[in-house]
KETORRO-962922 format. One line per 5 residues: their letters; for each residue x, y, z of C-alpha. Coordinates in nm, 2 decimals. Layout:
N
a) X:Y:Z ~ ...
***
This chain:
571
mkttl) 0.02:-0.03:0.00 ~ 0.11:0.33:-0.11 ~ 0.14:0.58:0.23 ~ 0.04:0.93:0.23 ~ 0.01:1.18:0.53
sgrkq) -0.23:1.45:0.63 ~ -0.25:1.62:0.93 ~ -0.34:1.34:1.18 ~ -0.45:1.12:0.93 ~ -0.28:0.89:0.71
weltp) -0.42:0.76:0.39 ~ -0.32:0.42:0.25 ~ -0.38:0.42:-0.15 ~ -0.42:-0.03:-0.15 ~ -0.30:-0.11:-0.48
essrv) -0.49:-0.27:-0.82 ~ -0.56:-0.63:-0.74 ~ -0.43:-0.89:-1.03 ~ -0.77:-1.07:-1.05 ~ -0.92:-0.67:-1.16
phlvr) -0.88:-0.78:-1.50 ~ -1.05:-1.19:-1.47 ~ -1.34:-1.02:-1.24 ~ -1.44:-0.82:-1.49 ~ -1.40:-1.11:-1.80
eagvt) -1.57:-1.40:-1.59 ~ -1.80:-1.11:-1.31 ~ -1.98:-0.90:-1.54 ~ -1.82:-0.62:-1.43 ~ -1.67:-0.26:-1.51
plqar) -1.27:-0.25:-1.42 ~ -1.37:0.00:-1.15 ~ -1.65:-0.22:-0.96 ~ -1.45:-0.47:-0.99 ~ -1.06:-0.34:-0.82
llanr) -1.36:-0.19:-0.55 ~ -1.47:-0.58:-0.52 ~ -1.11:-0.68:-0.52 ~ -1.03:-0.41:-0.23 ~ -1.31:-0.60:-0.04
gltdt) -1.20:-0.92:-0.08 ~ -1.46:-1.02:-0.33 ~ -1.25:-1.26:-0.60 ~ -1.47:-1.53:-0.66 ~ -1.76:-1.52:-0.94
haiqs) -2.02:-1.68:-0.77 ~ -1.94:-1.46:-0.46 ~ -1.98:-1.12:-0.65 ~ -2.31:-1.22:-0.77 ~ -2.43:-1.31:-0.49
flspr) -2.31:-0.97:-0.35 ~ -2.43:-0.72:-0.60 ~ -2.73:-0.93:-0.65 ~ -2.86:-1.03:-0.30 ~ -3.22:-1.22:-0.24
lsqmi) -3.44:-1.34:0.04 ~ -3.42:-1.72:-0.15 ~ -3.02:-1.67:-0.03 ~ -3.12:-1.67:0.34 ~ -3.01:-1.96:0.54
dpmrm) -3.24:-2.22:0.70 ~ -3.35:-2.03:1.09 ~ -3.33:-2.38:1.17 ~ -2.95:-2.45:1.16 ~ -2.95:-2.22:1.44
kgmde) -2.89:-2.41:1.73 ~ -3.15:-2.34:2.01 ~ -3.39:-2.26:1.70 ~ -3.57:-2.54:1.68 ~ -3.63:-2.64:2.09
gvksi) -3.73:-2.24:2.09 ~ -4.05:-2.25:1.86 ~ -4.16:-2.56:2.02 ~ -4.19:-2.36:2.35 ~ -4.35:-2.06:2.19
vmame) -4.58:-2.31:1.95 ~ -4.68:-2.46:2.30 ~ -4.76:-2.17:2.47 ~ -4.99:-2.12:2.20 ~ -5.12:-2.41:2.19
eheki) -5.21:-2.32:2.57 ~ -5.34:-1.97:2.53 ~ -5.02:-1.84:2.74 ~ -4.93:-1.48:2.76 ~ -4.63:-1.37:2.59
tvfgd) -4.39:-1.14:2.68 ~ -4.08:-1.02:2.45 ~ -3.84:-0.85:2.67 ~ -3.62:-0.62:2.48 ~ -3.35:-0.34:2.55
ydadg) -3.33:0.04:2.46 ~ -3.12:0.09:2.25 ~ -3.29:0.10:1.81 ~ -3.16:-0.28:1.76 ~ -3.33:-0.40:2.06
ltata) -3.65:-0.14:1.97 ~ -3.67:-0.28:1.65 ~ -3.63:-0.66:1.76 ~ -3.91:-0.63:2.00 ~ -4.12:-0.45:1.77
llatf) -4.11:-0.72:1.50 ~ -4.13:-1.01:1.77 ~ -4.47:-0.86:1.93 ~ -4.63:-0.74:1.59 ~ -4.57:-1.04:1.44
lshlg) -4.67:-1.26:1.73 ~ -4.99:-1.06:1.75 ~ -5.09:-1.02:1.44 ~ -5.10:-1.47:1.46 ~ -5.41:-1.36:1.75
isvet) -5.15:-1.39:2.03 ~ -5.21:-1.27:2.37 ~ -4.85:-1.03:2.35 ~ -4.71:-0.78:2.60 ~ -4.34:-0.56:2.55
yipdr) -4.09:-0.53:2.80 ~ -3.85:-0.27:2.79 ~ -3.61:-0.22:3.09 ~ -3.59:0.20:3.21 ~ -3.20:0.27:3.01
lkegy) -3.10:0.52:3.36 ~ -3.30:0.29:3.69 ~ -3.25:-0.05:3.52 ~ -3.01:-0.08:3.28 ~ -2.93:-0.35:3.05
glnet) -3.12:-0.72:3.03 ~ -3.32:-0.92:3.24 ~ -3.32:-0.77:3.59 ~ -3.53:-0.94:3.89 ~ -3.79:-0.67:3.95
aikhi) -3.90:-0.70:3.57 ~ -3.91:-1.06:3.58 ~ -4.15:-1.04:3.91 ~ -4.36:-0.75:3.73 ~ -4.42:-0.93:3.39
rengt) -4.48:-1.25:3.60 ~ -4.79:-1.06:3.82 ~ -4.88:-0.98:3.47 ~ -4.94:-1.32:3.35 ~ -4.73:-1.41:3.15
gliit) -4.63:-1.78:3.08 ~ -4.33:-1.72:2.83 ~ -4.05:-1.48:2.80 ~ -3.87:-1.42:2.46 ~ -3.59:-1.21:2.52
vdcgi) -3.44:-0.99:2.19 ~ -3.10:-0.90:2.19 ~ -3.07:-0.97:2.55 ~ -3.00:-1.30:2.80 ~ -2.74:-1.41:2.73
sndke) -2.58:-1.36:3.07 ~ -2.84:-1.34:3.27 ~ -2.83:-1.67:3.47 ~ -3.02:-1.56:3.78 ~ -3.31:-1.41:3.60
vnlak) -3.36:-1.70:3.35 ~ -3.40:-1.94:3.66 ~ -3.57:-1.66:3.87 ~ -3.84:-1.64:3.60 ~ -3.87:-2.10:3.57
rlgmg) -3.88:-2.06:3.98 ~ -4.18:-1.84:3.89 ~ -4.32:-2.08:3.72 ~ -4.22:-1.91:3.34 ~ -4.09:-2.06:3.11
vvitd) -3.76:-1.86:2.91 ~ -3.66:-1.79:2.56 ~ -3.37:-1.58:2.46 ~ -3.29:-1.42:2.15 ~ -2.96:-1.31:2.18
hhlap) -2.65:-1.26:1.90 ~ -2.42:-1.13:2.17 ~ -2.11:-1.31:2.32 ~ -2.20:-1.61:2.62 ~ -1.98:-1.52:2.88
sgfqp) -1.72:-1.82:2.98 ~ -1.84:-2.11:3.10 ~ -2.20:-2.06:3.02 ~ -2.43:-2.37:2.98 ~ -2.85:-2.28:2.89
qcpvi) -3.04:-2.27:3.15 ~ -3.40:-2.26:2.84 ~ -3.42:-2.26:2.46 ~ -3.10:-2.05:2.38 ~ -3.15:-1.87:2.02
nphqp) -2.74:-1.74:1.95 ~ -2.53:-1.84:1.68 ~ -2.22:-1.76:1.90 ~ -2.29:-2.07:2.06 ~ -2.05:-2.38:2.09
gcsfp) -2.18:-2.68:1.81 ~ -2.38:-2.42:1.63 ~ -2.41:-2.53:1.27 ~ -2.53:-2.17:1.16 ~ -2.28:-2.02:0.90
fksls) -2.34:-1.64:0.93 ~ -2.22:-1.54:1.28 ~ -2.28:-1.17:1.23 ~ -2.68:-1.15:1.29 ~ -2.76:-0.81:1.48
gvgla) -3.06:-0.89:1.76 ~ -3.39:-0.77:1.54 ~ -3.22:-0.96:1.25 ~ -3.22:-1.25:1.47 ~ -3.56:-1.19:1.64
fflav) -3.66:-1.19:1.22 ~ -3.49:-1.52:1.14 ~ -3.73:-1.69:1.46 ~ -4.03:-1.53:1.31 ~ -3.96:-1.73:0.97
glrav) -3.89:-2.05:1.12 ~ -4.17:-1.98:1.37 ~ -4.42:-1.97:1.06 ~ -4.32:-2.26:0.87 ~ -4.35:-2.48:1.17
lrkkg) -4.71:-2.31:1.22 ~ -4.74:-2.32:0.81 ~ -4.66:-2.74:0.87 ~ -4.98:-2.78:1.16 ~ -5.23:-2.61:0.97
wftsg) -5.26:-2.30:1.22 ~ -5.32:-2.08:0.87 ~ -5.55:-2.29:0.68 ~ -5.85:-2.05:0.84 ~ -5.61:-1.70:0.95
iepdm) -5.41:-1.50:0.68 ~ -5.09:-1.61:0.73 ~ -4.78:-1.30:0.73 ~ -4.60:-1.18:0.48 ~ -4.25:-1.18:0.64
rdyld) -4.18:-0.90:0.40 ~ -4.41:-0.66:0.56 ~ -4.13:-0.67:0.86 ~ -3.83:-0.60:0.62 ~ -3.78:-0.21:0.72
fvalg) -3.78:-0.32:1.08 ~ -3.49:-0.57:1.05 ~ -3.30:-0.26:0.81 ~ -3.31:0.02:1.05 ~ -3.26:-0.22:1.31
tmadr) -2.93:-0.39:1.18 ~ -2.76:-0.04:1.06 ~ -2.81:0.13:1.34 ~ -2.62:-0.20:1.52 ~ -2.32:-0.17:1.26
vpllg) -2.33:-0.51:1.29 ~ -2.11:-0.62:0.87 ~ -2.33:-0.53:0.62 ~ -2.23:-0.90:0.43 ~ -2.41:-1.21:0.39
qnril) -2.78:-1.24:0.53 ~ -2.71:-0.90:0.68 ~ -2.68:-0.74:0.34 ~ -2.98:-0.92:0.19 ~ -3.19:-0.86:0.50
vsagv) -3.07:-0.47:0.51 ~ -3.12:-0.44:0.09 ~ -3.47:-0.60:0.10 ~ -3.60:-0.40:0.39 ~ -3.41:-0.03:0.19
armad) -3.62:-0.11:-0.06 ~ -3.94:-0.17:0.11 ~ -3.90:0.15:0.34 ~ -4.06:0.33:0.02 ~ -4.44:0.11:0.09
siwpg) -4.37:0.02:0.46 ~ -4.67:-0.06:0.69 ~ -4.58:0.07:0.92 ~ -4.67:0.48:1.01 ~ -4.43:0.50:1.31
iralm) -4.18:0.38:1.02 ~ -4.34:0.66:0.76 ~ -4.30:0.92:1.04 ~ -3.94:0.90:1.18 ~ -3.85:0.93:0.83
nvagv) -4.06:1.25:0.76 ~ -3.92:1.46:1.05 ~ -3.55:1.33:0.95 ~ -3.61:1.40:0.65 ~ -3.55:1.11:0.47
gmkdv) -3.79:1.06:0.11 ~ -3.96:0.74:0.15 ~ -3.85:0.66:-0.28 ~ -3.47:0.73:-0.20 ~ -3.37:0.59:0.13
ssddl) -2.98:0.50:0.19 ~ -2.85:0.27:0.42 ~ -2.64:0.61:0.56 ~ -2.99:0.76:0.63 ~ -3.11:0.47:0.82
afrva) -2.74:0.53:1.00 ~ -2.70:0.83:1.05 ~ -3.04:1.01:1.04 ~ -3.36:0.76:1.20 ~ -3.15:0.53:1.47
prlna) -3.04:0.85:1.62 ~ -3.35:0.99:1.67 ~ -3.50:0.59:1.79 ~ -3.22:0.59:2.04 ~ -3.21:0.99:2.23
pgrmg) -3.58:0.91:2.40 ~ -3.42:0.60:2.59 ~ -3.12:0.82:2.62 ~ -3.27:1.08:2.77 ~ -3.46:0.86:3.04
dslmg) -3.78:0.70:2.84 ~ -3.73:0.36:2.76 ~ -4.05:0.32:2.58 ~ -4.17:0.57:2.34 ~ -3.87:0.45:2.06
lrilm) -4.14:0.11:2.09 ~ -4.46:0.30:2.10 ~ -4.40:0.48:1.78 ~ -4.24:0.16:1.60 ~ -4.58:0.03:1.70
aekpv) -4.81:0.26:1.63 ~ -5.08:0.22:1.45 ~ -5.21:0.51:1.32 ~ -5.09:0.77:1.14 ~ -5.20:1.06:1.34
eahvl) -5.04:0.93:1.65 ~ -4.72:0.84:1.51 ~ -4.66:1.18:1.34 ~ -4.73:1.35:1.73 ~ -4.50:1.08:1.86
ankid) -4.19:1.18:1.58 ~ -4.22:1.51:1.66 ~ -4.17:1.50:2.03 ~ -3.86:1.21:1.94 ~ -3.71:1.46:1.76
etnvr) -3.70:1.73:2.03 ~ -3.60:1.48:2.24 ~ -3.30:1.37:1.96 ~ -3.22:1.81:1.97 ~ -3.19:1.77:2.36
rrvle) -2.95:1.48:2.38 ~ -2.74:1.69:2.12 ~ -2.73:1.95:2.33 ~ -2.66:1.74:2.59 ~ -2.39:1.55:2.47
qeild) -2.23:1.82:2.35 ~ -2.19:2.05:2.68 ~ -2.05:1.66:2.87 ~ -1.76:1.65:2.55 ~ -1.68:2.02:2.60
qalam) -1.63:1.90:2.97 ~ -1.48:1.59:2.89 ~ -1.20:1.82:2.68 ~ -1.15:2.07:2.92 ~ -1.03:1.72:3.16
iddrm) -0.79:1.62:2.88 ~ -0.37:1.77:3.00 ~ -0.11:1.71:2.80 ~ 0.01:1.44:2.98 ~ -0.33:1.24:2.91
esmrt) -0.33:1.32:2.57 ~ 0.01:1.17:2.56 ~ -0.14:0.88:2.70 ~ -0.22:0.50:2.43 ~ -0.57:0.54:2.66
lllas) -0.80:0.78:2.78 ~ -1.04:0.69:3.11 ~ -1.29:1.00:3.20 ~ -1.53:1.01:3.44 ~ -1.72:1.30:3.61
enwht) -1.97:1.37:3.91 ~ -2.33:1.43:3.73 ~ -2.29:1.31:3.40 ~ -2.58:1.17:3.23 ~ -2.60:0.80:3.12
gvlgi) -2.70:0.78:2.86 ~ -2.51:0.99:2.62 ~ -2.14:0.87:2.69 ~ -2.15:0.61:2.51 ~ -2.13:0.91:2.21
vasrl) -1.91:1.09:2.41 ~ -1.68:0.81:2.39 ~ -1.71:0.79:2.02 ~ -1.65:1.13:1.94 ~ -1.37:1.13:2.19
vdryh) -1.24:0.84:2.03 ~ -1.29:1.03:1.66 ~ -1.04:1.32:1.81 ~ -0.75:1.10:1.94 ~ -0.81:0.80:1.78
kpvmi) -0.74:0.59:2.09 ~ -0.98:0.37:2.33 ~ -1.16:0.56:2.57 ~ -1.32:0.47:2.90 ~ -1.56:0.74:3.05
aaird) -1.81:0.69:3.34 ~ -2.08:0.96:3.56 ~ -2.01:0.94:3.90 ~ -2.30:0.93:4.15 ~ -2.33:0.73:4.52
giavg) -1.93:0.65:4.48 ~ -1.99:0.42:4.16 ~ -1.97:0.49:3.80 ~ -2.12:0.38:3.53 ~ -2.03:0.42:3.22
sgrsi) -1.94:0.37:2.84 ~ -1.64:0.25:2.68 ~ -1.52:0.31:2.26 ~ -1.22:0.14:2.06 ~ -1.01:0.13:1.80
dgfnl) -0.89:-0.16:1.56 ~ -0.59:-0.36:1.73 ~ -0.71:-0.32:2.07 ~ -1.04:-0.52:2.21 ~ -1.17:-0.30:2.47
hsamk) -1.37:-0.66:2.63 ~ -1.06:-0.86:2.59 ~ -0.91:-0.58:2.82 ~ -1.18:-0.52:3.02 ~ -1.17:-0.93:3.08
rmshc) -0.82:-0.91:3.20 ~ -0.91:-0.63:3.47 ~ -1.24:-0.83:3.58 ~ -1.14:-0.77:3.91 ~ -1.18:-0.39:3.92
flrfg) -1.57:-0.38:3.76 ~ -1.84:-0.44:3.94 ~ -1.99:-0.56:3.61 ~ -1.91:-0.51:3.25 ~ -2.01:-0.65:2.92
ghsha) -1.92:-0.59:2.55 ~ -1.73:-0.63:2.24 ~ -1.36:-0.57:2.06 ~ -1.47:-0.22:2.03 ~ -1.78:-0.13:2.22
agftf) -1.88:-0.19:2.61 ~ -2.03:-0.08:2.93 ~ -1.94:-0.11:3.23 ~ -1.94:-0.05:3.58 ~ -1.71:0.07:3.86
avsql) -1.67:0.14:4.19 ~ -1.51:0.47:4.20 ~ -1.26:0.36:4.46 ~ -1.09:0.18:4.17 ~ -1.06:0.47:3.95
evlrk) -0.66:0.54:3.93 ~ -0.62:0.16:3.93 ~ -0.84:0.10:3.62 ~ -0.67:0.43:3.49 ~ -0.31:0.28:3.51
gleke) -0.43:-0.12:3.42 ~ -0.54:0.07:3.10 ~ -0.28:0.24:3.02 ~ -0.07:-0.03:3.04 ~ -0.23:-0.23:2.83
geahl) -0.25:0.01:2.59 ~ 0.10:-0.01:2.57 ~ 0.12:-0.45:2.59 ~ -0.07:-0.42:2.23 ~ -0.09:-0.05:2.08
qpkdl) 0.21:0.06:1.88 ~ 0.26:0.42:1.77 ~ 0.16:0.34:1.44 ~ -0.18:0.21:1.58 ~ -0.25:0.57:1.75
vptir) -0.27:0.69:1.40 ~ -0.57:0.74:1.25 ~ -0.61:0.58:0.84 ~ -0.79:0.61:0.61 ~ -0.77:0.29:0.33
vdsel) -0.80:0.44:-0.03 ~ -1.01:0.23:-0.32 ~ -0.79:0.44:-0.57 ~ -0.75:0.70:-0.74 ~ -1.04:0.86:-0.95
sfqni) -0.98:1.22:-1.20 ~ -1.26:1.45:-1.25 ~ -1.27:1.41:-1.63 ~ -1.41:1.02:-1.53 ~ -1.65:1.12:-1.24
tldvi) -1.98:1.08:-1.42 ~ -2.28:1.02:-1.34 ~ -2.27:0.66:-1.46 ~ -1.94:0.59:-1.26 ~ -2.17:0.68:-0.97
hqiha) -2.41:0.46:-1.06 ~ -2.16:0.21:-1.08 ~ -2.00:0.27:-0.70 ~ -2.38:0.26:-0.60 ~ -2.41:-0.11:-0.71
lapfg) -2.23:-0.24:-0.45 ~ -2.44:-0.07:-0.22 ~ -2.55:-0.04:0.06 ~ -2.23:0.04:0.23 ~ -2.12:0.02:0.62
egnpe) -1.94:-0.18:0.83 ~ -1.77:-0.46:0.65 ~ -1.85:-0.30:0.29 ~ -1.77:0.07:0.35 ~ -1.82:0.38:0.11
pvfma) -1.55:0.42:-0.16 ~ -1.34:0.62:-0.09 ~ -1.13:0.79:-0.39 ~ -0.79:1.02:-0.43 ~ -0.77:1.27:-0.67
rsvkv) -0.42:1.52:-0.68 ~ -0.30:1.83:-0.70 ~ -0.69:2.00:-0.71 ~ -0.76:2.38:-0.71 ~ -1.01:2.50:-0.47
fesrv) -1.18:2.83:-0.73 ~ -1.44:2.90:-0.42 ~ -1.49:2.86:-0.09 ~ -1.71:2.96:0.19 ~ -1.90:2.79:0.52
vgdrh) -2.22:2.67:0.51 ~ -2.39:2.58:0.86 ~ -2.07:2.74:1.05 ~ -1.86:2.38:0.96 ~ -1.96:2.30:0.68
lklrl) -1.73:2.40:0.35 ~ -1.89:2.42:0.01 ~ -1.64:2.44:-0.28 ~ -1.56:2.44:-0.68 ~ -1.28:2.24:-0.77
gqgdq) -1.09:2.21:-1.05 ~ -0.90:1.95:-1.14 ~ -0.72:2.05:-1.53 ~ -1.03:2.16:-1.77 ~ -1.32:1.94:-1.55
aldai) -1.49:2.17:-1.22 ~ -1.69:2.05:-0.98 ~ -1.86:2.11:-0.67 ~ -1.79:1.99:-0.26 ~ -1.93:1.93:0.05
afgfg) -1.68:1.92:0.31 ~ -1.89:1.85:0.67 ~ -1.67:1.93:0.94 ~ -1.43:2.08:0.76 ~ -1.50:2.50:0.84
nrhpl) -1.18:2.53:1.05 ~ -0.97:2.50:0.73 ~ -1.15:2.78:0.54 ~ -1.05:3.06:0.37 ~ -0.91:2.74:0.10
kgvst) -1.01:3.00:-0.19 ~ -0.68:2.95:-0.48 ~ -0.54:2.66:-0.27 ~ -0.40:2.41:-0.45 ~ -0.37:2.05:-0.30
dflft) -0.51:1.62:-0.28 ~ -0.86:1.58:-0.17 ~ -1.05:1.24:-0.05 ~ -1.37:1.22:-0.13 ~ -1.67:1.00:-0.23
pevnr) -1.92:1.09:-0.55 ~ -2.24:1.16:-0.52 ~ -2.58:1.25:-0.74 ~ -2.69:1.62:-0.60 ~ -3.02:1.67:-0.68
wkgte) -3.21:1.94:-0.72 ~ -3.54:2.02:-0.89 ~ -3.55:1.71:-1.15 ~ -3.20:1.77:-1.23 ~ -2.85:1.49:-1.12
tvqlk) -2.54:1.64:-1.12 ~ -2.25:1.53:-0.96 ~ -2.11:1.67:-0.68 ~ -1.79:1.58:-0.41 ~ -1.89:1.41:-0.03
ildlg) -1.48:1.49:0.07 ~ -1.38:1.29:0.35 ~ -0.98:1.44:0.44 ~ -0.72:1.72:0.20 ~ -0.36:1.76:0.20
q) -0.21:2.01:0.46
***
């Protein structure tokens, strides 16, 4: 790879694969598409065809997943015995969409179903004793968890003692020494033959619903009623999967592609209302729209203390109700952003020169709002490109979130420091935790020791991987359509990044306080560009430098033109 430095960031230009000419001949793709596909590790013709044309018929049989058969049997038995079922979810967008999907699916089958979303600030993540007792009091016979439960043996055993059955669906890694106490549907379980391991919580719930429908069909359940069309639930799956940032490959790519296509005809008033307040057109939805415009709004109420509002809008039956809730959610999201910025400013003020030179950051303060700490941690990682843990202190207990970078497995590091925590969970790049304030300095030193052991200086320099150089004269609407054939973009399939050298800035002006609107030229070609977050680089008029960008289609009054989204620029 050819490396270029730009400010704090390192640009790595991926060399062209020797397989590109073969892919052009055998896979029927353009040279640009062949290079982009090879850069993503796709060099097999069959795999490329499946990638470019994802179809629901390529879904893996849900019954191949360990625990699926047992879980479906438990649900069918509860249905036949007319037991009330409670779907126990999570307060984030993945958990909310999973809860809404499974609850509405069961409801459409004529089943008595309740939902339970724990309060993010008071109850925290996963099953808890108070919730289990409350659910039993409402007459529930079976609890189905979505997006949680794999680490809740104690609570599962309590539910069983109280006379309830439990089925766990959870896509998170099981704790060491895990022994299932009930039917568990999780592709990460030892001995699970399901070949795709990276489903989101809502994706797992969808597979459960598909498997359940198949069994009910065999039992003649639908002979006197309407069989649910599983395609109606795909917009839930697309939204939750994009929000959870799982790899957009394999089964996830199939589900998200189908879900995004389904958005234009969504039957769910809440989905339509959320997209409306987010300014997303129903006819032209992108994966980025879901991940960065709709999902943050759906997450906002839970972060700010109302975990139920997000579920209420997803399950709203009337457009008027959904419209009212969407406006409330949008207002809550504005408050969330203000609070997030306040805490970020306070956190930045705490970071001195010594802390900047460290390989990790651990910050804690009284009275920070725990609901937004994960976002603040992510923004600090974006700024400093190092692992960050940030916590709110109250009554001698610190509760917080951590985010990490490639090359540093945050969850593994926390496991090695487990004696310092009261509880923790997560994965390589994100985690939640609780510890006694007396452990703060011990943890800070331990985290830095982990950073010194596992991070090299080069790991602390953010890297932008560049797919190819692309001159202005070769950027056309047709080329952009070639690129968009690889959509949806996200984790595992990043939006392509291109480099143009010696670009002249003809015009530069600040828009929206923080962004730049540019007119750029290379050779005899001139293009408009937008550079989000680069307002501090103004003025650039007259400058000649290299740019990283993604080409986009700008639509205005029925006209389509090329516009560049600037990702970085030279010094």
